[in-house]
KEKE-3310 file (N, C-alpha, C; in steps of 0.2 Angstrom, whole numbers, plus 5000, padded with zeros to 4 digits):
npx = (5211:5220:5231:5228:5215:5208:5210:5203:5190:5187:5187:5176:5166:5166:5163:5150:5143:5145:5138:5125:5122:5123:5112:5101:5102:5099:5086:5079:5067:5059:5050:5057:5052:5037:5019:5005:4990:4984:4977:4972:4971:4971:4977:4977:4984:4987:5003:5003:4992:4994:4990:4980:4967:4970:4973:4961:4954:4951:4956:4960:4959:4964:4957:4967:4969:4979:4985:4979:4975:4972:4976:4978:4975:4961:4963:4968:4961:4951:4955:4958:4968:4971:4975:4988:5003:5020:5035:5052:5067:5082:5094:5099:5093:5087:5074:5065:5051:5038:5022:5005:4993:4976:4972:4967:4968:4969:4962:4955:4947:4942:4939:4938:4937:4938:4927:4925:4912:4904:4914:4917:4924:4923:4932:4933:4942:4945:4955:4959:4970:4980:4993:5010:5021:5038:5048:5062:5065:5070:5073:5072:5072:5064:5059:5055:5043:5040:5044:5052:5051:5058:5056:5059:5057:5052:5038:5026:5012:4996:4983:4966:4953:4942:4935:4930:4924:4919:4914:4907:4903:4901:4891:4879:4871:4863:4849:4843:4855:4871:4885:4902:4911:4918:4933:4951:4956:4955:4941:4931:4917:4917:4920:4933:4939:4949:4945:4945:4937:4939:4942:4935:4922:4904:4899:4892:4894:4903:4906:4918:4927:4942:4954:4951:4952:4961:4979:4980:4989:4990:5000:5009:5022:5035:5043:5043:5043:5043:5038:5036:5028:5030:5020:5020:5010:5006:5007:5009:5010:5016:5016:5024:5021:5028:5025:5033:5029:5018:5001:4993:4998:5005:5012:5007:5003:4991:4989:4982:4969:4967:4969:4958:4948:4951:4962:4978:4995:4995:4997:4992:4982:4989:4996:4986:4979:4989:4998:5012:5018:5017:5026:5021:5008:5010:5005:5004:5004:4999:4999:4991:4993:4988:4994:4992:5000:4999:5007:5009:5019:5032:5041:5055:5053:5039:5024)
npy = (4982:4997:5009:5022:5021:5018:5030:5039:5033:5036:5050:5053:5047:5055:5068:5065:5063:5075:5083:5078:5081:5095:5097:5093:5103:5114:5112:5109:5118:5119:5128:5135:5134:5128:5126:5116:5107:5090:5074:5057:5039:5024:5008:4996:4985:4971:4965:4952:4939:4930:4925:4934:4928:4923:4934:4940:4932:4919:4902:4892:4875:4859:4843:4835:4841:4851:4867:4879:4892:4909:4912:4921:4938:4946:4953:4969:4984:4997:5014:5032:5047:5064:5081:5093:5099:5102:5109:5111:5118:5111:5109:5109:5098:5092:5090:5095:5087:5090:5084:5086:5076:5068:5052:5035:5019:5001:4984:4968:4953:4937:4922:4904:4889:4876:4863:4860:4862:4878:4888:4902:4918:4935:4950:4968:4981:4998:5012:5029:5042:5056:5061:5064:5064:5065:5068:5066:5072:5068:5075:5073:5082:5082:5091:5109:5109:5095:5082:5069:5060:5053:5048:5047:5043:5046:5044:5050:5046:5049:5040:5045:5041:5027:5011:4995:4980:4965:4949:4934:4919:4907:4893:4898:4891:4882:4879:4882:4895:4889:4893:4897:4887:4890:4888:4886:4875:4865:4856:4842:4844:4857:4862:4862:4873:4884:4895:4911:4919:4931:4940:4938:4936:4933:4938:4938:4947:4962:4979:4991:5006:5008:5012:5012:4999:4990:4988:4992:5002:5019:5028:5029:5024:5025:5020:5026:5024:5030:5035:5045:5058:5075:5088:5103:5112:5100:5085:5068:5053:5036:5027:5018:5013:5007:5002:5003:5002:4991:4988:4981:4977:4963:4959:4966:4970:4962:4958:4962:4962:4948:4944:4950:4942:4931:4923:4917:4921:4924:4934:4937:4933:4924:4917:4912:4903:4895:4897:4900:4917:4926:4937:4954:4961:4973:4988:4990:5000:5005:5019:5030:5046:5063:5079:5096:5111:5127:5138:5149:5154:5165:5163:5161:5156:5156:5148)
npz = (4838:4835:4843:4838:4833:4845:4852:4843:4844:4858:4857:4849:4856:4868:4862:4857:4870:4875:4866:4868:4881:4880:4871:4880:4890:4882:4878:4890:4896:4907:4919:4934:4947:4952:4955:4958:4955:4959:4954:4955:4952:4962:4965:4977:4989:5001:5006:5009:5014:5025:5041:5043:5046:5059:5066:5066:5075:5071:5065:5052:5047:5039:5034:5040:5052:5050:5050:5039:5035:5028:5011:5001:4996:4987:4971:4972:4980:4974:4973:4976:4973:4978:4978:4981:4973:4970:4962:4964:4958:4957:4949:4932:4927:4938:4950:4965:4971:4981:4988:4994:4999:4999:5001:4997:5003:5005:5006:4999:5003:5000:5005:5004:5012:5005:5004:5018:5026:5027:5027:5023:5022:5022:5019:5018:5017:5019:5019:5023:5020:5025:5016:5013:5000:4995:4982:4972:4956:4940:4924:4907:4892:4877:4869:4870:4876:4879:4890:4897:4913:4928:4944:4962:4979:4996:5007:5019:5029:5037:5045:5044:5043:5039:5034:5039:5034:5040:5037:5041:5036:5042:5047:5041:5033:5040:5050:5066:5064:5066:5078:5080:5090:5106:5107:5106:5099:5084:5079:5073:5074:5074:5062:5058:5063:5073:5087:5093:5105:5112:5103:5091:5096:5095:5084:5067:5057:5055:5057:5057:5061:5053:5059:5072:5077:5088:5087:5074:5063:5062:5057:5042:5032:5019:5003:4986:4969:4952:4935:4920:4910:4905:4898:4893:4904:4910:4919:4919:4928:4932:4947:4960:4977:4992:5008:5023:5036:5044:5041:5050:5066:5071:5082:5092:5109:5118:5131:5142:5138:5138:5151:5157:5153:5160:5156:5156:5153:5139:5125:5112:5098:5090:5100:5108:5099:5096:5085:5074:5073:5059:5048:5049:5039:5025:5016:4998:4984:4967:4957:4946:4941:4937:4935:4935:4932:4939:4938:4947:4954:4950:4936:4925:4912:4902:4897)
capx = (5210:5226:5231:5225:5208:5206:5210:5198:5184:5186:5186:5170:5161:5166:5159:5142:5141:5144:5132:5118:5121:5121:5105:5097:5102:5095:5079:5075:5065:5054:5050:5061:5048:5030:5014:4999:4985:4985:4972:4973:4968:4975:4976:4981:4983:4992:5009:5001:4986:4995:4989:4974:4962:4971:4973:4954:4951:4949:4961:4957:4963:4961:4955:4972:4970:4985:4983:4980:4974:4971:4981:4980:4969:4958:4967:4967:4956:4952:4954:4960:4972:4969:4979:4992:5010:5025:5042:5058:5072:5089:5099:5097:5088:5085:5069:5062:5044:5034:5015:5001:4987:4971:4973:4964:4971:4965:4962:4949:4948:4936:4942:4934:4941:4934:4925:4924:4906:4903:4919:4918:4925:4925:4935:4933:4945:4947:4959:4960:4976:4983:5000:5015:5026:5043:5052:5068:5063:5075:5069:5075:5068:5064:5058:5054:5036:5039:5049:5052:5053:5059:5056:5059:5057:5048:5031:5023:5005:4993:4976:4961:4946:4942:4929:4932:4918:4921:4908:4909:4898:4901:4885:4873:4867:4860:4844:4845:4862:4876:4890:4908:4913:4923:4939:4957:4958:4950:4937:4927:4911:4918:4921:4940:4941:4950:4941:4947:4931:4941:4943:4929:4915:4899:4895:4894:4895:4905:4908:4922:4932:4948:4959:4949:4954:4967:4984:4980:4993:4988:5005:5011:5028:5038:5046:5040:5046:5039:5040:5030:5029:5027:5019:5018:5009:5003:5012:5006:5015:5014:5021:5023:5022:5028:5025:5037:5025:5013:4994:4991:5004:5004:5016:5004:5002:4984:4989:4977:4962:4966:4968:4951:4944:4954:4967:4985:5001:4994:4998:4989:4978:4993:4998:4980:4977:4995:5001:5018:5017:5021:5027:5015:5007:5010:5002:5008:5000:5000:4995:4991:4991:4988:4995:4992:5004:4996:5013:5007:5025:5036:5046:5059:5050:5032:5021)
capy = (4990:5000:5015:5028:5020:5019:5038:5041:5031:5040:5057:5053:5046:5062:5073:5063:5064:5083:5085:5076:5085:5102:5097:5093:5109:5119:5110:5108:5124:5119:5133:5133:5133:5127:5124:5114:5102:5083:5069:5050:5032:5020:5001:4995:4978:4969:4961:4945:4938:4926:4927:4938:4924:4922:4941:4941:4927:4912:4898:4887:4869:4854:4837:4832:4846:4855:4874:4881:4899:4912:4911:4928:4943:4947:4958:4976:4988:5003:5021:5038:5052:5071:5086:5099:5097:5107:5108:5116:5117:5110:5110:5109:5092:5089:5094:5092:5087:5088:5084:5085:5072:5064:5046:5030:5012:4995:4977:4964:4946:4932:4915:4898:4883:4872:4856:4860:4866:4885:4892:4907:4924:4941:4956:4973:4986:5004:5016:5035:5045:5062:5059:5069:5061:5070:5065:5069:5070:5069:5076:5073:5086:5080:5098:5114:5107:5088:5080:5062:5061:5048:5050:5042:5047:5043:5047:5049:5047:5048:5038:5049:5037:5021:5007:4988:4976:4958:4945:4927:4915:4901:4891:4902:4886:4878:4882:4889:4896:4887:4897:4894:4885:4894:4884:4887:4869:4863:4849:4840:4847:4865:4863:4863:4880:4887:4901:4915:4923:4937:4944:4937:4936:4929:4942:4935:4953:4967:4985:4995:5011:5004:5014:5011:4992:4989:4985:4994:5008:5025:5030:5025:5027:5020:5023:5026:5025:5032:5038:5048:5063:5081:5091:5110:5112:5094:5079:5061:5048:5030:5026:5012:5014:5001:5004:4999:5002:4987:4990:4977:4975:4956:4959:4971:4966:4962:4954:4965:4959:4941:4944:4952:4936:4925:4919:4920:4920:4925:4941:4939:4927:4918:4912:4908:4898:4890:4897:4905:4924:4928:4944:4958:4963:4980:4990:4993:5004:5007:5025:5034:5053:5068:5085:5102:5116:5133:5143:5155:5157:5169:5159:5164:5153:5156:5144)
capz = (4837:4837:4847:4834:4833:4852:4853:4839:4847:4864:4856:4846:4862:4872:4858:4858:4877:4876:4862:4871:4887:4877:4869:4886:4893:4878:4878:4896:4897:4912:4924:4939:4952:4950:4960:4954:4958:4956:4956:4952:4953:4966:4966:4983:4992:5006:5004:5010:5019:5030:5048:5044:5050:5066:5069:5067:5080:5068:5062:5048:5047:5034:5038:5044:5057:5049:5049:5032:5035:5022:5007:4997:4996:4981:4968:4972:4982:4970:4977:4973:4977:4976:4982:4978:4972:4968:4960:4966:4953:4960:4944:4925:4925:4944:4954:4971:4970:4987:4987:5000:4996:5002:4997:4999:5002:5008:5002:4999:5004:5000:5005:5005:5014:5001:5006:5025:5028:5024:5030:5019:5026:5017:5022:5013:5021:5016:5024:5020:5023:5023:5014:5010:4997:4993:4977:4968:4949:4934:4918:4900:4888:4870:4866:4875:4879:4881:4894:4901:4920:4932:4951:4967:4985:5002:5009:5026:5029:5044:5044:5047:5043:5036:5035:5039:5034:5041:5036:5043:5033:5045:5050:5039:5029:5045:5054:5067:5062:5071:5079:5082:5097:5109:5108:5102:5095:5079:5080:5067:5075:5074:5055:5057:5065:5080:5088:5099:5107:5115:5097:5086:5099:5092:5078:5060:5053:5059:5053:5061:5059:5052:5063:5079:5079:5091:5083:5067:5063:5059:5053:5036:5029:5014:4998:4980:4962:4946:4929:4917:4905:4906:4892:4895:4911:4912:4921:4920:4930:4935:4952:4965:4984:4996:5015:5028:5042:5043:5042:5056:5070:5073:5088:5097:5115:5120:5137:5147:5136:5140:5158:5159:5152:5165:5152:5158:5149:5132:5123:5106:5095:5088:5105:5110:5094:5095:5078:5073:5071:5053:5047:5048:5032:5024:5010:4993:4980:4961:4956:4940:4943:4932:4938:4931:4936:4938:4937:4951:4956:4945:4932:4919:4906:4901:4891)
cpx = (5217:5225:5227:5218:5205:5205:5204:5191:5182:5184:5179:5165:5160:5162:5151:5139:5140:5139:5125:5117:5119:5114:5100:5096:5098:5088:5075:5073:5060:5055:5054:5057:5040:5025:5008:4994:4986:4979:4974:4969:4973:4972:4980:4979:4988:4998:5007:4995:4988:4994:4983:4968:4963:4971:4965:4950:4949:4956:4958:4962:4960:4959:4960:4974:4977:4982:4984:4979:4972:4977:4983:4973:4967:4963:4964:4960:4957:4951:4956:4965:4971:4973:4983:4999:5014:5031:5047:5064:5079:5095:5096:5092:5085:5080:5067:5055:5040:5026:5011:4994:4982:4971:4970:4968:4967:4966:4955:4951:4942:4939:4937:4938:4937:4933:4924:4918:4906:4908:4922:4919:4927:4927:4935:4935:4947:4950:4961:4966:4977:4990:5004:5021:5031:5048:5057:5066:5069:5071:5074:5070:5069:5063:5057:5048:5036:5045:5047:5054:5054:5060:5056:5060:5054:5042:5030:5016:5002:4985:4971:4954:4947:4936:4932:4926:4921:4914:4910:4903:4897:4894:4878:4868:4863:4854:4842:4853:4867:4882:4896:4909:4919:4929:4945:4959:4953:4947:4933:4920:4911:4920:4929:4942:4943:4947:4943:4941:4933:4942:4937:4922:4910:4896:4897:4895:4897:4908:4912:4925:4939:4953:4957:4950:4961:4972:4984:4984:4990:4993:5007:5017:5032:5041:5042:5044:5041:5042:5034:5032:5026:5026:5016:5016:5006:5008:5008:5011:5012:5019:5019:5025:5023:5029:5029:5034:5019:5006:4992:4998:5003:5007:5013:5002:4995:4984:4983:4970:4961:4965:4961:4946:4947:4959:4974:4990:5000:4994:4994:4985:4983:4995:4992:4978:4983:4998:5007:5016:5021:5022:5021:5014:5007:5006:5006:5003:5003:4996:4996:4989:4992:4989:4994:4995:5001:5001:5011:5014:5029:5041:5049:5055:5042:5029:5016)
cpy = (4993:5006:5021:5027:5020:5026:5041:5040:5035:5047:5057:5052:5052:5067:5071:5064:5071:5085:5084:5080:5093:5102:5097:5099:5115:5118:5110:5115:5124:5125:5131:5131:5133:5125:5122:5109:5095:5079:5062:5045:5028:5013:4998:4987:4977:4965:4954:4944:4933:4929:4932:4935:4924:4929:4943:4936:4920:4909:4893:4881:4864:4848:4833:4836:4850:4862:4876:4889:4902:4912:4918:4932:4943:4953:4965:4979:4995:5009:5027:5042:5059:5076:5091:5096:5103:5105:5113:5114:5116:5111:5110:5104:5089:5093:5091:5093:5085:5088:5084:5082:5069:5058:5040:5023:5007:4989:4974:4957:4942:4925:4910:4892:4878:4865:4855:4865:4873:4890:4898:4914:4929:4947:4962:4979:4992:5009:5023:5039:5052:5060:5064:5065:5067:5066:5069:5067:5072:5070:5076:5076:5084:5087:5103:5112:5100:5085:5073:5063:5054:5051:5045:5046:5043:5047:5045:5050:5046:5046:5042:5046:5031:5016:4999:4984:4968:4954:4938:4923:4908:4899:4894:4897:4882:4882:4879:4889:4894:4892:4894:4892:4889:4890:4886:4881:4868:4857:4848:4844:4855:4866:4865:4870:4881:4894:4905:4920:4929:4942:4944:4938:4932:4933:4939:4941:4959:4973:4989:5001:5008:5005:5013:5004:4992:4985:4987:5001:5013:5028:5026:5028:5022:5024:5022:5027:5027:5034:5041:5053:5069:5084:5098:5110:5105:5089:5073:5056:5042:5028:5020:5014:5008:5004:5000:4998:4997:4990:4987:4975:4968:4955:4963:4967:4967:4958:4956:4962:4952:4940:4946:4946:4930:4921:4922:4918:4920:4932:4943:4932:4922:4914:4908:4902:4894:4891:4902:4912:4925:4935:4948:4961:4971:4981:4991:4995:5006:5013:5027:5041:5058:5075:5091:5108:5123:5139:5149:5158:5160:5164:5163:5162:5153:5152:5149)
cpz = (4839:4841:4844:4834:4839:4853:4849:4842:4853:4862:4853:4851:4866:4868:4858:4864:4878:4872:4865:4877:4885:4875:4875:4889:4889:4878:4884:4898:4902:4916:4930:4945:4950:4956:4956:4958:4955:4958:4952:4954:4956:4965:4971:4985:4997:5003:5004:5014:5024:5037:5049:5047:5057:5070:5070:5071:5077:5065:5059:5047:5041:5038:5042:5050:5056:5047:5042:5031:5029:5018:5003:4997:4988:4978:4969:4975:4978:4975:4973:4977:4974:4981:4978:4978:4969:4965:4961:4962:4958:4956:4937:4924:4932:4948:4960:4970:4976:4985:4994:4997:5001:4998:5000:4998:5004:5004:5003:5000:5004:4999:5007:5006:5011:5004:5014:5027:5024:5027:5026:5023:5021:5022:5016:5018:5017:5021:5020:5024:5021:5022:5011:5007:4995:4988:4974:4960:4944:4928:4912:4895:4880:4866:4872:4879:4881:4884:4897:4908:4923:4939:4956:4974:4991:5003:5016:5026:5036:5042:5047:5047:5039:5038:5034:5039:5035:5041:5036:5041:5037:5048:5047:5035:5034:5048:5060:5065:5068:5072:5081:5089:5100:5111:5104:5098:5090:5081:5074:5068:5074:5066:5054:5058:5072:5081:5094:5100:5110:5109:5093:5089:5095:5086:5072:5055:5057:5055:5059:5057:5058:5057:5071:5081:5082:5088:5076:5067:5059:5054:5048:5033:5024:5009:4991:4974:4957:4940:4925:4912:4907:4899:4894:4902:4914:4914:4922:4922:4933:4941:4957:4972:4988:5004:5019:5035:5040:5045:5049:5060:5073:5080:5094:5103:5118:5127:5142:5145:5138:5147:5161:5158:5156:5161:5153:5153:5141:5130:5116:5103:5093:5094:5107:5105:5092:5088:5078:5070:5065:5053:5046:5041:5031:5018:5004:4987:4973:4959:4949:4942:4937:4936:4933:4935:4934:4937:4941:4953:4950:4942:4927:4913:4906:4896:4887)
residu = (MET:ASN:LYS:LYS:ASN:VAL:VAL:SER:PHE:ILE:ALA:ILE:THR:LEU:LEU:LEU:ILE:SER:GLY:LEU:ASN:SER:PHE:ALA:GLN:ARG:THR:ASN:ARG:ALA:PRO:GLU:ASN:ARG:PHE:GLY:ILE:ARG:ALA:GLY:PHE:ASN:MET:SER:ASP:LEU:THR:HIS:ALA:ARG:GLY:LEU:ASP:VAL:PHE:ASN:GLY:LEU:ALA:PHE:TYR:ASN:LYS:ASN:LEU:THR:TYR:VAL:GLY:PHE:THR:ASP:THR:LYS:PRO:PHE:GLN:TYR:GLY:PHE:ASN:VAL:GLY:ALA:THR:GLY:GLN:ILE:LYS:LEU:SER:GLU:SER:TRP:TYR:LEU:GLN:PRO:SER:LEU:LEU:PHE:THR:SER:LYS:GLY:PHE:LYS:LEU:ASN:THR:GLN:ASN:LYS:GLY:TYR:LEU:ASP:GLN:ASN:VAL:GLU:MET:ASP:VAL:LYS:ALA:TYR:TYR:ILE:GLN:MET:PRO:VAL:ASP:ILE:VAL:TRP:LYS:PHE:SER:PHE:SER:GLN:ASP:PHE:ARG:PHE:ILE:VAL:GLN:GLY:GLY:ALA:PHE:LEU:GLY:PHE:GLY:ILE:ALA:GLY:GLU:SER:HIS:PHE:LEU:ASP:HIS:TYR:GLY:GLU:LYS:THR:MET:PRO:ARG:SER:LEU:HIS:GLN:GLN:THR:PRO:ASP:PRO:THR:ILE:SER:ASN:GLY:TYR:ILE:GLY:TYR:ASP:TYR:THR:VAL:HIS:GLN:LEU:MET:ASN:GLU:ASP:PHE:ASP:ASP:THR:PHE:MET:THR:GLU:GLY:THR:ASN:ARG:TRP:ASP:ALA:GLY:LEU:GLU:LEU:GLY:LEU:GLY:PHE:GLU:TYR:LYS:ARG:PHE:GLN:ILE:SER:LEU:SER:TYR:GLN:TYR:SER:PHE:THR:PRO:LEU:TYR:ASP:TYR:SER:HIS:ASP:TYR:THR:LEU:ARG:TYR:LYS:GLU:LYS:GLY:ILE:ALA:ASN:THR:ALA:ASN:SER:PHE:GLU:TYR:LEU:LYS:GLN:GLU:THR:PRO:LYS:SER:PRO:ALA:GLN:HIS:VAL:ILE:SER:ILE:SER:LEU:ALA:TYR:TYR:LEU:ASP:LEU:ILE:SER:ASN:LYS:ILE:LYS:TYR)
# end
C-alpha cells in the first residue's frame, strides 16, 4: 500500500469513527437521571464444596482410609432480588447506577460416599441479604427508545436472615439407628467417617438460622458484571456476581469451644480431624433482572 492509499485509509477510518460517535450522541436520548423499581431471579452456588463436611464435623474416607470429603454442590439454589434502582448521568454514554435490594443466595448439597454404608448427607442453605450494588453503565443507542448496555461495579451486602437444613442419613437403615462414634479417626466400624462431636453432636437433623452459626459471615462484598437492553422505561439485564467474602470462614478460631470439652491445642475441625484447611468457599450468583423507571425526577427528555 503506497503513501497516498495509507492517507486515504486513515481519513476514511476517522470519518467512520466520527460518524458513529455523532450517531450515538444524537440517538442517546435517555433521561439524565432516573429512579425505578427492580425485581429478578437469582441462581446461586458456592465456589466449591471442599471442606464443607469437615466444617460440619464429619470427614469422609474411602476403603484405603484416604480422605475424600465432599466433591461438589448441587447446581444452584434458586432465589430472587427485589428493590429500588436509579441512574445518574455522568456523560453522553456513561451512567452511575446504584441500587438497594433484598436478595437471596445459598446452595444445595446432596452427597453420597458410594459403597460405604449409608453415608448420605444433605445440606440446603438459604441466606437473605440487604445488598447495595453500585455499577458504572455504558449505553449505546440504536434509536431514541432502544439501547444496549454494559455494566460493571461492586456490591456490599449484610445478611439479615436465613435457613440452614443439615440432614445426616448415617445409620438410618439399621434398627435401632446407629450413631457416629465420637472419634477423629476413621474406622471400618464407623463407616469410614471421622467425627468431631464438638460440632456435629449426635443430631441426625438440624435446622439453624444461617447467620447464627459461628464462623458464618454476615457481610458480603464482591464484584459484578452484566449486560442487557433498555427500551423506553424498561431495562432487562443479565449479571454475574462473585463474592470476595467467604460465606464460611474456615480459619475461624474455635479454641474456646475445644477447651470447654477438655481438648487442648485445637482451633477448628480441620485440626481435630487432621485435615488440611482448604480455601474458604464464597458465593457466586447469576441474576436476571427487570427494572422499570418511574421518571419521578425531572428530565429533559420525556417518553
